[in-house]
PyMOL Python script that loads the backbone (N, CA, C, O; Angstrom):
from pymol import cmd

cmd.read_pdbstr("""\
ATOM      1  N   MET A   1     -38.344  26.032-228.687  1.00  0.00           N
ATOM      2  CA  MET A   1     -39.310  24.749-228.635  1.00  0.00           C
ATOM      3  C   MET A   1     -40.442  24.700-227.983  1.00  0.00           C
ATOM      4  O   MET A   1     -40.592  25.054-226.814  1.00  0.00           O
ATOM      5  N   GLU A   2     -41.296  24.255-228.720  1.00  0.00           N
ATOM      6  CA  GLU A   2     -42.828  24.218-228.085  1.00  0.00           C
ATOM      7  C   GLU A   2     -42.730  23.336-226.726  1.00  0.00           C
ATOM      8  O   GLU A   2     -42.184  22.268-226.449  1.00  0.00           O
ATOM      9  N   SER A   3     -43.330  24.059-226.174  1.00  0.00           N
ATOM     10  CA  SER A   3     -43.574  23.462-224.462  1.00  0.00           C
ATOM     11  C   SER A   3     -44.895  22.223-224.661  1.00  0.00           C
ATOM     12  O   SER A   3     -46.017  22.469-225.104  1.00  0.00           O
ATOM     13  N   LYS A   4     -44.449  21.035-224.254  1.00  0.00           N
ATOM     14  CA  LYS A   4     -45.530  19.911-224.716  1.00  0.00           C
ATOM     15  C   LYS A   4     -46.612  19.665-223.641  1.00  0.00           C
ATOM     16  O   LYS A   4     -47.414  18.731-223.648  1.00  0.00           O
ATOM     17  N   VAL A   5     -46.519  20.585-222.771  1.00  0.00           N
ATOM     18  CA  VAL A   5     -47.622  20.718-221.460  1.00  0.00           C
ATOM     19  C   VAL A   5     -48.896  21.177-222.503  1.00  0.00           C
ATOM     20  O   VAL A   5     -48.712  22.028-223.372  1.00  0.00           O
ATOM     21  N   PRO A   6     -50.114  20.551-222.317  1.00  0.00           N
ATOM     22  CA  PRO A   6     -51.279  21.307-222.993  1.00  0.00           C
ATOM     23  C   PRO A   6     -51.356  22.367-222.181  1.00  0.00           C
ATOM     24  O   PRO A   6     -50.967  22.576-221.032  1.00  0.00           O
ATOM     25  N   SER A   7     -52.201  23.305-223.370  1.00  0.00           N
ATOM     26  CA  SER A   7     -52.769  24.276-222.473  1.00  0.00           C
ATOM     27  C   SER A   7     -54.163  25.097-221.869  1.00  0.00           C
ATOM     28  O   SER A   7     -54.533  26.186-221.431  1.00  0.00           O
ATOM     29  N   GLN A   8     -54.725  23.459-222.255  1.00  0.00           N
ATOM     30  CA  GLN A   8     -56.010  23.300-221.306  1.00  0.00           C
ATOM     31  C   GLN A   8     -55.904  21.582-221.319  1.00  0.00           C
ATOM     32  O   GLN A   8     -55.592  20.803-222.219  1.00  0.00           O
ATOM     33  N   LEU A   9     -56.310  21.369-219.904  1.00  0.00           N
ATOM     34  CA  LEU A   9     -56.033  19.543-219.628  1.00  0.00           C
ATOM     35  C   LEU A   9     -57.303  18.780-220.457  1.00  0.00           C
ATOM     36  O   LEU A   9     -58.476  19.131-220.589  1.00  0.00           O
ATOM     37  N   PRO A  10     -56.776  17.919-220.821  1.00  0.00           N
ATOM     38  CA  PRO A  10     -58.025  17.141-221.553  1.00  0.00           C
ATOM     39  C   PRO A  10     -59.004  16.581-220.619  1.00  0.00           C
ATOM     40  O   PRO A  10     -58.873  16.963-219.456  1.00  0.00           O
ATOM     41  N   VAL A  11     -60.081  15.654-220.897  1.00  0.00           N
ATOM     42  CA  VAL A  11     -61.195  15.184-220.219  1.00  0.00           C
ATOM     43  C   VAL A  11     -60.762  14.701-219.194  1.00  0.00           C
ATOM     44  O   VAL A  11     -61.098  15.200-218.120  1.00  0.00           O
ATOM     45  N   ASP A  12     -59.688  13.332-219.254  1.00  0.00           N
ATOM     46  CA  ASP A  12     -59.612  12.514-218.443  1.00  0.00           C
ATOM     47  C   ASP A  12     -58.122  12.938-217.830  1.00  0.00           C
ATOM     48  O   ASP A  12     -57.221  12.109-217.693  1.00  0.00           O
ATOM     49  N   GLY A  13     -57.975  14.481-217.445  1.00  0.00           N
ATOM     50  CA  GLY A  13     -56.929  15.007-216.916  1.00  0.00           C
ATOM     51  C   GLY A  13     -55.316  14.776-217.234  1.00  0.00           C
ATOM     52  O   GLY A  13     -55.137  14.911-218.445  1.00  0.00           O
ATOM     53  N   LEU A  14     -54.128  14.481-216.553  1.00  0.00           N
ATOM     54  CA  LEU A  14     -53.148  14.196-217.335  1.00  0.00           C
ATOM     55  C   LEU A  14     -52.702  13.285-217.481  1.00  0.00           C
ATOM     56  O   LEU A  14     -51.494  13.117-217.644  1.00  0.00           O
ATOM     57  N   LYS A  15     -53.581  12.400-217.463  1.00  0.00           N
ATOM     58  CA  LYS A  15     -53.041  10.800-218.073  1.00  0.00           C
ATOM     59  C   LYS A  15     -52.625  10.538-219.363  1.00  0.00           C
ATOM     60  O   LYS A  15     -51.932   9.571-219.677  1.00  0.00           O
ATOM     61  N   LYS A  16     -53.104  11.519-220.232  1.00  0.00           N
ATOM     62  CA  LYS A  16     -52.336  11.183-221.526  1.00  0.00           C
ATOM     63  C   LYS A  16     -50.950  11.743-221.524  1.00  0.00           C
ATOM     64  O   LYS A  16     -50.064  11.278-222.242  1.00  0.00           O
ATOM     65  N   TRP A  17     -50.726  13.037-220.473  1.00  0.00           N
ATOM     66  CA  TRP A  17     -49.710  13.629-220.720  1.00  0.00           C
ATOM     67  C   TRP A  17     -48.306  12.995-220.214  1.00  0.00           C
ATOM     68  O   TRP A  17     -47.933  13.133-219.049  1.00  0.00           O
ATOM     69  N   SER A  18     -47.518  12.249-221.245  1.00  0.00           N
ATOM     70  CA  SER A  18     -46.320  11.531-220.521  1.00  0.00           C
ATOM     71  C   SER A  18     -45.042  12.225-219.639  1.00  0.00           C
ATOM     72  O   SER A  18     -44.156  11.675-218.985  1.00  0.00           O
ATOM     73  N   GLY A  19     -45.240  13.262-219.823  1.00  0.00           N
ATOM     74  CA  GLY A  19     -44.120  14.418-219.178  1.00  0.00           C
ATOM     75  C   GLY A  19     -43.349  15.001-220.278  1.00  0.00           C
ATOM     76  O   GLY A  19     -43.594  15.121-221.478  1.00  0.00           O
ATOM     77  N   TYR A  20     -42.035  15.437-219.313  1.00  0.00           N
ATOM     78  CA  TYR A  20     -41.285  15.844-219.793  1.00  0.00           C
ATOM     79  C   TYR A  20     -39.926  14.937-220.509  1.00  0.00           C
ATOM     80  O   TYR A  20     -39.237  14.237-219.767  1.00  0.00           O
ATOM     81  N   THR A  21     -39.655  15.018-221.856  1.00  0.00           N
ATOM     82  CA  THR A  21     -38.317  13.890-222.342  1.00  0.00           C
ATOM     83  C   THR A  21     -37.122  14.758-221.742  1.00  0.00           C
ATOM     84  O   THR A  21     -36.972  15.976-221.649  1.00  0.00           O
ATOM     85  N   LEU A  22     -36.134  13.407-221.277  1.00  0.00           N
ATOM     86  CA  LEU A  22     -34.633  14.259-221.087  1.00  0.00           C
ATOM     87  C   LEU A  22     -34.535  15.131-222.082  1.00  0.00           C
ATOM     88  O   LEU A  22     -34.506  16.231-221.531  1.00  0.00           O
ATOM     89  N   ASP A  23     -34.452  15.306-223.501  1.00  0.00           N
ATOM     90  CA  ASP A  23     -33.613  16.683-224.256  1.00  0.00           C
ATOM     91  C   ASP A  23     -34.674  17.933-223.418  1.00  0.00           C
ATOM     92  O   ASP A  23     -34.106  18.993-223.156  1.00  0.00           O
ATOM     93  N   ASP A  24     -35.931  17.822-223.080  1.00  0.00           N
ATOM     94  CA  ASP A  24     -36.602  18.902-222.807  1.00  0.00           C
ATOM     95  C   ASP A  24     -36.119  19.175-221.430  1.00  0.00           C
ATOM     96  O   ASP A  24     -36.213  20.331-221.019  1.00  0.00           O
ATOM     97  N   LEU A  25     -35.619  18.265-220.674  1.00  0.00           N
ATOM     98  CA  LEU A  25     -35.354  18.818-219.336  1.00  0.00           C
ATOM     99  C   LEU A  25     -33.821  19.324-219.472  1.00  0.00           C
ATOM    100  O   LEU A  25     -33.364  20.025-218.569  1.00  0.00           O
ATOM    101  N   ARG A  26     -33.004  18.970-220.613  1.00  0.00           N
ATOM    102  CA  ARG A  26     -31.814  19.275-220.849  1.00  0.00           C
ATOM    103  C   ARG A  26     -31.608  20.780-221.592  1.00  0.00           C
ATOM    104  O   ARG A  26     -30.631  21.512-221.427  1.00  0.00           O
ATOM    105  N   TYR A  27     -32.610  21.016-222.331  1.00  0.00           N
ATOM    106  CA  TYR A  27     -33.030  22.419-222.749  1.00  0.00           C
ATOM    107  C   TYR A  27     -32.836  23.420-222.097  1.00  0.00           C
ATOM    108  O   TYR A  27     -31.861  24.171-222.110  1.00  0.00           O
ATOM    109  N   GLN A  28     -34.196  23.479-221.227  1.00  0.00           N
ATOM    110  CA  GLN A  28     -34.374  23.681-220.059  1.00  0.00           C
ATOM    111  C   GLN A  28     -33.210  24.147-218.687  1.00  0.00           C
ATOM    112  O   GLN A  28     -33.089  25.088-217.903  1.00  0.00           O
ATOM    113  N   ARG A  29     -32.739  23.282-218.889  1.00  0.00           N
ATOM    114  CA  ARG A  29     -31.300  23.427-217.959  1.00  0.00           C
ATOM    115  C   ARG A  29     -30.234  24.304-218.671  1.00  0.00           C
ATOM    116  O   ARG A  29     -29.815  25.295-218.073  1.00  0.00           O
ATOM    117  N   ALA A  30     -29.821  24.036-219.775  1.00  0.00           N
ATOM    118  CA  ALA A  30     -28.855  25.408-220.779  1.00  0.00           C
ATOM    119  C   ALA A  30     -29.471  26.967-220.383  1.00  0.00           C
ATOM    120  O   ALA A  30     -29.089  27.986-219.809  1.00  0.00           O
ATOM    121  N   VAL A  31     -30.891  26.353-221.204  1.00  0.00           N
ATOM    122  CA  VAL A  31     -32.041  27.986-220.829  1.00  0.00           C
ATOM    123  C   VAL A  31     -31.577  28.487-219.619  1.00  0.00           C
ATOM    124  O   VAL A  31     -30.917  29.525-219.674  1.00  0.00           O
ATOM    125  N   ASN A  32     -31.778  27.979-218.551  1.00  0.00           N
ATOM    126  CA  ASN A  32     -31.450  28.328-217.001  1.00  0.00           C
ATOM    127  C   ASN A  32     -30.094  28.919-217.024  1.00  0.00           C
ATOM    128  O   ASN A  32     -29.690  30.020-216.649  1.00  0.00           O
ATOM    129  N   HIS A  33     -29.505  27.926-217.552  1.00  0.00           N
ATOM    130  CA  HIS A  33     -27.811  28.636-217.180  1.00  0.00           C
ATOM    131  C   HIS A  33     -27.521  30.094-218.270  1.00  0.00           C
ATOM    132  O   HIS A  33     -26.570  30.869-218.165  1.00  0.00           O
ATOM    133  N   VAL A  34     -28.273  30.142-218.959  1.00  0.00           N
ATOM    134  CA  VAL A  34     -27.924  31.440-220.002  1.00  0.00           C
ATOM    135  C   VAL A  34     -28.045  32.158-219.131  1.00  0.00           C
ATOM    136  O   VAL A  34     -27.119  32.893-218.789  1.00  0.00           O
ATOM    137  N   LYS A  35     -29.394  32.148-218.437  1.00  0.00           N
ATOM    138  CA  LYS A  35     -30.113  33.255-217.758  1.00  0.00           C
ATOM    139  C   LYS A  35     -29.301  33.712-216.221  1.00  0.00           C
ATOM    140  O   LYS A  35     -29.295  34.778-215.605  1.00  0.00           O
ATOM    141  N   MET A  36     -28.825  32.745-216.023  1.00  0.00           N
ATOM    142  CA  MET A  36     -28.118  32.558-215.104  1.00  0.00           C
ATOM    143  C   MET A  36     -26.987  33.664-215.176  1.00  0.00           C
ATOM    144  O   MET A  36     -26.823  34.582-214.372  1.00  0.00           O
ATOM    145  N   GLU A  37     -26.075  33.319-216.560  1.00  0.00           N
ATOM    146  CA  GLU A  37     -24.845  33.752-216.692  1.00  0.00           C
ATOM    147  C   GLU A  37     -24.881  35.454-217.266  1.00  0.00           C
ATOM    148  O   GLU A  37     -23.980  36.292-217.252  1.00  0.00           O
ATOM    149  N   VAL A  38     -26.179  35.545-217.715  1.00  0.00           N
ATOM    150  CA  VAL A  38     -26.331  36.778-218.180  1.00  0.00           C
ATOM    151  C   VAL A  38     -26.878  37.907-217.246  1.00  0.00           C
ATOM    152  O   VAL A  38     -26.632  39.085-217.502  1.00  0.00           O
ATOM    153  N   LYS A  39     -27.806  37.445-215.890  1.00  0.00           N
ATOM    154  CA  LYS A  39     -27.799  38.146-214.587  1.00  0.00           C
ATOM    155  C   LYS A  39     -26.391  38.280-214.002  1.00  0.00           C
ATOM    156  O   LYS A  39     -26.086  39.418-213.644  1.00  0.00           O
ATOM    157  N   ARG A  40     -25.316  37.136-213.814  1.00  0.00           N
ATOM    158  CA  ARG A  40     -24.197  37.707-213.371  1.00  0.00           C
ATOM    159  C   ARG A  40     -22.995  38.905-214.396  1.00  0.00           C
ATOM    160  O   ARG A  40     -22.152  39.767-214.147  1.00  0.00           O
ATOM    161  N   GLU A  41     -23.569  38.298-215.506  1.00  0.00           N
ATOM    162  CA  GLU A  41     -22.512  39.453-215.792  1.00  0.00           C
ATOM    163  C   GLU A  41     -22.923  40.695-215.305  1.00  0.00           C
ATOM    164  O   GLU A  41     -22.145  41.280-214.551  1.00  0.00           O
ATOM    165  N   LYS A  42     -24.333  41.379-215.675  1.00  0.00           N
ATOM    166  CA  LYS A  42     -25.059  42.429-215.630  1.00  0.00           C
ATOM    167  C   LYS A  42     -24.608  43.075-214.431  1.00  0.00           C
ATOM    168  O   LYS A  42     -24.231  44.245-214.367  1.00  0.00           O
ATOM    169  N   LEU A  43     -24.683  42.025-213.217  1.00  0.00           N
ATOM    170  CA  LEU A  43     -24.210  42.312-211.539  1.00  0.00           C
ATOM    171  C   LEU A  43     -22.922  42.665-211.129  1.00  0.00           C
ATOM    172  O   LEU A  43     -22.624  43.412-210.198  1.00  0.00           O
ATOM    173  N   THR A  44     -21.782  41.750-212.309  1.00  0.00           N
ATOM    174  CA  THR A  44     -20.506  42.127-212.454  1.00  0.00           C
ATOM    175  C   THR A  44     -20.344  43.895-212.441  1.00  0.00           C
ATOM    176  O   THR A  44     -20.013  44.767-211.638  1.00  0.00           O
ATOM    177  N   SER A  45     -20.908  43.771-214.204  1.00  0.00           N
ATOM    178  CA  SER A  45     -20.645  45.125-214.843  1.00  0.00           C
ATOM    179  C   SER A  45     -21.581  46.494-214.045  1.00  0.00           C
ATOM    180  O   SER A  45     -21.803  47.549-214.640  1.00  0.00           O
ATOM    181  N   ALA A  46     -21.976  46.258-212.840  1.00  0.00           N
ATOM    182  CA  ALA A  46     -23.021  46.994-212.051  1.00  0.00           C
ATOM    183  C   ALA A  46     -21.884  47.066-210.941  1.00  0.00           C
ATOM    184  O   ALA A  46     -21.419  48.170-210.657  1.00  0.00           O
ATOM    185  N   ALA A  47     -21.520  46.156-210.438  1.00  0.00           N
ATOM    186  CA  ALA A  47     -20.741  46.421-208.980  1.00  0.00           C
ATOM    187  C   ALA A  47     -19.486  47.017-209.455  1.00  0.00           C
ATOM    188  O   ALA A  47     -18.854  47.531-208.533  1.00  0.00           O
ATOM    189  N   HIS A  48     -18.792  47.130-210.888  1.00  0.00           N
ATOM    190  CA  HIS A  48     -17.663  47.452-211.462  1.00  0.00           C
ATOM    191  C   HIS A  48     -17.362  49.047-211.624  1.00  0.00           C
ATOM    192  O   HIS A  48     -16.317  49.687-211.503  1.00  0.00           O
ATOM    193  N   GLN A  49     -18.919  49.494-212.001  1.00  0.00           N
ATOM    194  CA  GLN A  49     -19.096  50.789-212.696  1.00  0.00           C
ATOM    195  C   GLN A  49     -19.200  51.414-210.920  1.00  0.00           C
ATOM    196  O   GLN A  49     -18.533  52.429-210.716  1.00  0.00           O
ATOM    197  N   ILE A  50     -19.842  50.950-209.936  1.00  0.00           N
ATOM    198  CA  ILE A  50     -19.803  51.391-208.459  1.00  0.00           C
ATOM    199  C   ILE A  50     -18.632  51.283-207.713  1.00  0.00           C
ATOM    200  O   ILE A  50     -18.521  51.949-206.684  1.00  0.00           O
ATOM    201  N   MET A  51     -17.608  50.426-208.139  1.00  0.00           N
ATOM    202  CA  MET A  51     -16.423  50.782-207.420  1.00  0.00           C
ATOM    203  C   MET A  51     -15.253  51.677-208.387  1.00  0.00           C
ATOM    204  O   MET A  51     -14.310  52.232-207.822  1.00  0.00           O
ATOM    205  N   THR A  52     -15.400  51.735-209.648  1.00  0.00           N
ATOM    206  CA  THR A  52     -14.912  52.833-210.228  1.00  0.00           C
ATOM    207  C   THR A  52     -15.760  54.347-209.998  1.00  0.00           C
ATOM    208  O   THR A  52     -15.141  55.405-209.893  1.00  0.00           O
ATOM    209  N   ARG A  53     -16.827  54.289-209.955  1.00  0.00           N
ATOM    210  CA  ARG A  53     -16.955  55.737-209.212  1.00  0.00           C
ATOM    211  C   ARG A  53     -16.526  56.010-207.930  1.00  0.00           C
ATOM    212  O   ARG A  53     -16.293  57.178-207.621  1.00  0.00           O
ATOM    213  N   GLN A  54     -16.359  54.935-206.981  1.00  0.00           N
ATOM    214  CA  GLN A  54     -16.000  55.239-205.414  1.00  0.00           C
ATOM    215  C   GLN A  54     -14.514  55.761-205.605  1.00  0.00           C
ATOM    216  O   GLN A  54     -14.044  56.759-205.058  1.00  0.00           O
ATOM    217  N   GLN A  55     -13.841  54.884-206.502  1.00  0.00           N
ATOM    218  CA  GLN A  55     -12.542  55.383-206.497  1.00  0.00           C
ATOM    219  C   GLN A  55     -12.160  56.948-206.391  1.00  0.00           C
ATOM    220  O   GLN A  55     -11.607  57.575-205.487  1.00  0.00           O
ATOM    221  N   SER A  56     -12.609  57.306-207.525  1.00  0.00           N
ATOM    222  CA  SER A  56     -12.904  58.881-208.247  1.00  0.00           C
ATOM    223  C   SER A  56     -13.115  59.677-207.039  1.00  0.00           C
ATOM    224  O   SER A  56     -12.720  60.835-206.905  1.00  0.00           O
ATOM    225  N   GLY A  57     -13.685  59.075-206.266  1.00  0.00           N
ATOM    226  CA  GLY A  57     -14.477  59.581-204.809  1.00  0.00           C
ATOM    227  C   GLY A  57     -14.262  61.132-204.977  1.00  0.00           C
ATOM    228  O   GLY A  57     -14.334  61.748-206.040  1.00  0.00           O
ATOM    229  N   PHE A  58     -13.951  61.718-203.572  1.00  0.00           N
ATOM    230  CA  PHE A  58     -14.301  63.310-203.092  1.00  0.00           C
ATOM    231  C   PHE A  58     -13.242  63.872-204.497  1.00  0.00           C
ATOM    232  O   PHE A  58     -13.933  64.675-205.125  1.00  0.00           O
ATOM    233  N   ALA A  59     -12.079  63.752-205.066  1.00  0.00           N
ATOM    234  CA  ALA A  59     -11.372  64.256-206.173  1.00  0.00           C
ATOM    235  C   ALA A  59     -11.914  64.680-206.864  1.00  0.00           C
ATOM    236  O   ALA A  59     -12.229  65.831-207.167  1.00  0.00           O
ATOM    237  N   GLY A  60     -12.206  63.108-207.431  1.00  0.00           N
ATOM    238  CA  GLY A  60     -13.201  63.596-208.962  1.00  0.00           C
ATOM    239  C   GLY A  60     -14.326  64.589-208.874  1.00  0.00           C
ATOM    240  O   GLY A  60     -14.311  65.654-209.492  1.00  0.00           O
ATOM    241  N   GLY A  61     -15.354  64.183-208.044  1.00  0.00           N
ATOM    242  CA  GLY A  61     -16.059  65.058-207.833  1.00  0.00           C
ATOM    243  C   GLY A  61     -16.083  66.440-207.456  1.00  0.00           C
ATOM    244  O   GLY A  61     -17.159  66.961-207.749  1.00  0.00           O
ATOM    245  N   MET A  62     -15.391  67.093-206.991  1.00  0.00           N
ATOM    246  CA  MET A  62     -14.308  68.223-206.987  1.00  0.00           C
ATOM    247  C   MET A  62     -13.869  68.617-207.968  1.00  0.00           C
ATOM    248  O   MET A  62     -14.511  69.587-208.371  1.00  0.00           O
ATOM    249  N   MET A  63     -12.729  68.234-208.844  1.00  0.00           N
ATOM    250  CA  MET A  63     -13.181  68.788-210.163  1.00  0.00           C
ATOM    251  C   MET A  63     -13.798  69.181-211.079  1.00  0.00           C
ATOM    252  O   MET A  63     -13.522  70.227-211.668  1.00  0.00           O
ATOM    253  N   LYS A  64     -14.864  68.330-211.412  1.00  0.00           N
ATOM    254  CA  LYS A  64     -16.259  68.407-211.887  1.00  0.00           C
ATOM    255  C   LYS A  64     -16.181  69.607-211.636  1.00  0.00           C
ATOM    256  O   LYS A  64     -15.628  70.480-212.305  1.00  0.00           O
ATOM    257  N   LYS A  65     -16.948  69.732-210.277  1.00  0.00           N
ATOM    258  CA  LYS A  65     -17.877  71.169-210.082  1.00  0.00           C
ATOM    259  C   LYS A  65     -16.408  72.376-210.220  1.00  0.00           C
ATOM    260  O   LYS A  65     -16.664  73.534-210.552  1.00  0.00           O
ATOM    261  N   VAL A  66     -15.435  72.105-210.033  1.00  0.00           N
ATOM    262  CA  VAL A  66     -14.353  73.525-210.748  1.00  0.00           C
ATOM    263  C   VAL A  66     -14.447  73.807-211.406  1.00  0.00           C
ATOM    264  O   VAL A  66     -14.614  75.026-211.431  1.00  0.00           O
ATOM    265  N   PHE A  67     -14.461  72.864-213.070  1.00  0.00           N
ATOM    266  CA  PHE A  67     -14.081  72.888-214.806  1.00  0.00           C
ATOM    267  C   PHE A  67     -16.111  73.216-215.008  1.00  0.00           C
ATOM    268  O   PHE A  67     -16.645  73.919-215.866  1.00  0.00           O
ATOM    269  N   THR A  68     -16.679  72.551-214.079  1.00  0.00           N
ATOM    270  CA  THR A  68     -18.418  73.385-214.590  1.00  0.00           C
ATOM    271  C   THR A  68     -19.372  74.236-213.864  1.00  0.00           C
ATOM    272  O   THR A  68     -20.493  74.661-214.143  1.00  0.00           O
ATOM    273  N   GLY A  69     -18.517  74.369-212.746  1.00  0.00           N
ATOM    274  CA  GLY A  69     -19.370  75.199-211.991  1.00  0.00           C
ATOM    275  C   GLY A  69     -18.974  76.514-211.410  1.00  0.00           C
ATOM    276  O   GLY A  69     -19.461  77.150-210.475  1.00  0.00           O
ATOM    277  N   PHE A  70     -17.812  76.797-212.323  1.00  0.00           N
ATOM    278  CA  PHE A  70     -17.241  78.186-211.858  1.00  0.00           C
ATOM    279  C   PHE A  70     -17.330  79.173-212.776  1.00  0.00           C
ATOM    280  O   PHE A  70     -17.405  78.719-213.918  1.00  0.00           O
ATOM    281  N   THR A  71     -17.357  80.716-212.689  1.00  0.00           N
ATOM    282  CA  THR A  71     -17.425  81.390-213.674  1.00  0.00           C
ATOM    283  C   THR A  71     -15.920  82.227-213.809  1.00  0.00           C
ATOM    284  O   THR A  71     -15.093  81.979-212.931  1.00  0.00           O
ATOM    285  N   ILE A  72     -15.609  83.047-214.710  1.00  0.00           N
ATOM    286  CA  ILE A  72     -14.604  83.703-214.992  1.00  0.00           C
ATOM    287  C   ILE A  72     -14.240  84.583-213.760  1.00  0.00           C
ATOM    288  O   ILE A  72     -13.091  85.004-213.631  1.00  0.00           O
ATOM    289  N   VAL A  73     -14.929  84.780-213.122  1.00  0.00           N
ATOM    290  CA  VAL A  73     -14.707  86.138-211.971  1.00  0.00           C
ATOM    291  C   VAL A  73     -14.789  85.073-210.930  1.00  0.00           C
ATOM    292  O   VAL A  73     -14.222  85.632-209.990  1.00  0.00           O
ATOM    293  N   ASP A  74     -15.138  83.892-210.505  1.00  0.00           N
ATOM    294  CA  ASP A  74     -14.840  83.220-209.234  1.00  0.00           C
ATOM    295  C   ASP A  74     -13.247  82.879-209.756  1.00  0.00           C
ATOM    296  O   ASP A  74     -12.334  82.941-208.933  1.00  0.00           O
ATOM    297  N   TYR A  75     -12.945  82.471-211.350  1.00  0.00           N
ATOM    298  CA  TYR A  75     -11.158  81.707-211.549  1.00  0.00           C
ATOM    299  C   TYR A  75     -10.566  83.079-210.641  1.00  0.00           C
ATOM    300  O   TYR A  75      -9.860  82.827-209.664  1.00  0.00           O
ATOM    301  N   ALA A  76     -10.872  84.552-210.988  1.00  0.00           N
ATOM    302  CA  ALA A  76     -10.361  85.510-211.008  1.00  0.00           C
ATOM    303  C   ALA A  76     -10.057  85.528-209.257  1.00  0.00           C
ATOM    304  O   ALA A  76      -8.933  85.736-208.800  1.00  0.00           O
ATOM    305  N   LEU A  77     -10.908  85.350-208.663  1.00  0.00           N
ATOM    306  CA  LEU A  77     -11.040  85.763-207.058  1.00  0.00           C
ATOM    307  C   LEU A  77     -10.339  84.393-206.810  1.00  0.00           C
ATOM    308  O   LEU A  77      -9.732  84.696-205.782  1.00  0.00           O
ATOM    309  N   LEU A  78     -10.032  83.194-207.029  1.00  0.00           N
ATOM    310  CA  LEU A  78      -9.523  82.186-206.762  1.00  0.00           C
ATOM    311  C   LEU A  78      -8.091  82.545-207.096  1.00  0.00           C
ATOM    312  O   LEU A  78      -7.289  82.463-206.166  1.00  0.00           O
ATOM    313  N   ALA A  79      -7.704  82.880-208.131  1.00  0.00           N
ATOM    314  CA  ALA A  79      -6.389  83.457-208.472  1.00  0.00           C
ATOM    315  C   ALA A  79      -5.351  84.501-207.793  1.00  0.00           C
ATOM    316  O   ALA A  79      -4.131  84.448-207.637  1.00  0.00           O
ATOM    317  N   PHE A  80      -6.178  85.325-207.504  1.00  0.00           N
ATOM    318  CA  PHE A  80      -6.364  86.181-206.350  1.00  0.00           C
ATOM    319  C   PHE A  80      -5.603  85.993-204.855  1.00  0.00           C
ATOM    320  O   PHE A  80      -4.581  86.452-204.347  1.00  0.00           O
ATOM    321  N   GLN A  81      -6.337  85.352-204.564  1.00  0.00           N
ATOM    322  CA  GLN A  81      -6.430  84.457-203.231  1.00  0.00           C
ATOM    323  C   GLN A  81      -5.451  83.855-203.249  1.00  0.00           C
ATOM    324  O   GLN A  81      -4.554  84.081-202.438  1.00  0.00           O
ATOM    325  N   ALA A  82      -5.350  82.754-204.356  1.00  0.00           N
ATOM    326  CA  ALA A  82      -3.688  81.768-204.369  1.00  0.00           C
ATOM    327  C   ALA A  82      -2.460  82.739-204.461  1.00  0.00           C
ATOM    328  O   ALA A  82      -1.393  82.369-203.970  1.00  0.00           O
ATOM    329  N   THR A  83      -2.570  84.092-205.131  1.00  0.00           N
ATOM    330  CA  THR A  83      -1.451  84.729-205.038  1.00  0.00           C
ATOM    331  C   THR A  83      -1.223  85.304-203.796  1.00  0.00           C
ATOM    332  O   THR A  83      -0.094  85.239-203.310  1.00  0.00           O
ATOM    333  N   LYS A  84      -2.122  85.852-203.217  1.00  0.00           N
ATOM    334  CA  LYS A  84      -1.650  86.469-201.736  1.00  0.00           C
ATOM    335  C   LYS A  84      -1.087  84.873-200.834  1.00  0.00           C
ATOM    336  O   LYS A  84       0.022  84.932-200.303  1.00  0.00           O
ATOM    337  N   GLN A  85      -1.492  84.202-200.776  1.00  0.00           N
ATOM    338  CA  GLN A  85      -0.978  82.678-200.006  1.00  0.00           C
ATOM    339  C   GLN A  85       0.305  82.935-200.602  1.00  0.00           C
ATOM    340  O   GLN A  85       1.032  83.630-199.892  1.00  0.00           O
ATOM    341  N   ILE A  86       0.667  82.666-201.421  1.00  0.00           N
ATOM    342  CA  ILE A  86       2.139  82.232-202.144  1.00  0.00           C
ATOM    343  C   ILE A  86       2.854  83.434-201.880  1.00  0.00           C
ATOM    344  O   ILE A  86       3.957  83.381-201.335  1.00  0.00           O
ATOM    345  N   ARG A  87       2.307  84.565-202.230  1.00  0.00           N
ATOM    346  CA  ARG A  87       3.004  85.659-201.499  1.00  0.00           C
ATOM    347  C   ARG A  87       3.275  85.675-199.968  1.00  0.00           C
ATOM    348  O   ARG A  87       4.431  85.875-199.593  1.00  0.00           O
ATOM    349  N   LYS A  88       2.756  85.572-199.494  1.00  0.00           N
ATOM    350  CA  LYS A  88       2.988  85.133-197.755  1.00  0.00           C
ATOM    351  C   LYS A  88       4.020  83.763-197.422  1.00  0.00           C
ATOM    352  O   LYS A  88       4.996  83.904-196.685  1.00  0.00           O
ATOM    353  N   ILE A  89       3.784  82.832-197.864  1.00  0.00           N
ATOM    354  CA  ILE A  89       4.934  82.021-197.900  1.00  0.00           C
ATOM    355  C   ILE A  89       6.205  82.295-198.472  1.00  0.00           C
ATOM    356  O   ILE A  89       7.303  81.877-198.104  1.00  0.00           O
ATOM    357  N   TYR A  90       5.921  83.049-199.418  1.00  0.00           N
ATOM    358  CA  TYR A  90       7.384  83.594-200.571  1.00  0.00           C
ATOM    359  C   TYR A  90       8.314  84.130-199.403  1.00  0.00           C
ATOM    360  O   TYR A  90       9.432  83.642-199.236  1.00  0.00           O
ATOM    361  N   ARG A  91       7.723  85.357-198.432  1.00  0.00           N
ATOM    362  CA  ARG A  91       8.284  85.979-197.720  1.00  0.00           C
ATOM    363  C   ARG A  91       8.659  85.227-196.344  1.00  0.00           C
ATOM    364  O   ARG A  91       9.800  85.238-195.881  1.00  0.00           O
ATOM    365  N   VAL A  92       7.786  84.705-195.867  1.00  0.00           N
ATOM    366  CA  VAL A  92       8.624  83.703-195.174  1.00  0.00           C
ATOM    367  C   VAL A  92      10.047  82.876-195.041  1.00  0.00           C
ATOM    368  O   VAL A  92      10.924  82.900-194.178  1.00  0.00           O
ATOM    369  N   PHE A  93       9.922  82.255-196.067  1.00  0.00           N
ATOM    370  CA  PHE A  93      11.447  81.727-196.627  1.00  0.00           C
ATOM    371  C   PHE A  93      12.248  82.733-197.414  1.00  0.00           C
ATOM    372  O   PHE A  93      13.291  82.335-197.933  1.00  0.00           O
ATOM    373  N   LYS A  94      12.008  83.557-197.513  1.00  0.00           N
ATOM    374  CA  LYS A  94      12.735  85.053-197.960  1.00  0.00           C
ATOM    375  C   LYS A  94      13.831  85.139-196.859  1.00  0.00           C
ATOM    376  O   LYS A  94      15.040  85.066-197.081  1.00  0.00           O
ATOM    377  N   ARG A  95      13.165  85.326-195.472  1.00  0.00           N
ATOM    378  CA  ARG A  95      13.807  85.858-194.676  1.00  0.00           C
ATOM    379  C   ARG A  95      14.928  84.852-194.220  1.00  0.00           C
ATOM    380  O   ARG A  95      15.749  85.189-193.367  1.00  0.00           O
TER     381      ARG A  95
END
""", "prot")
cmd.dss("prot")
cmd.show_as("cartoon", "prot")
cmd.util.cbc("prot")
cmd.orient("prot")
């Protein structure tokens, strides 16, 4: 919809401009309402993403590091250490 406000003022100022019509005001109100709804949706989506990241928290980040950051040698050392600990626990309960 075209704006009815002239880009340059006429010689006699705003005397010739009669103002906005009721339809113009309703249109602007509807446009502003749609803009607010879009912003609200974006904010809700951003908040949801932040909350889901926080819920995964420490365990999610740690698992990501485990699966992406270790080499085969690191896995072998972890398996060796875990085996030693399991043997110690098994010996304690075997007695």
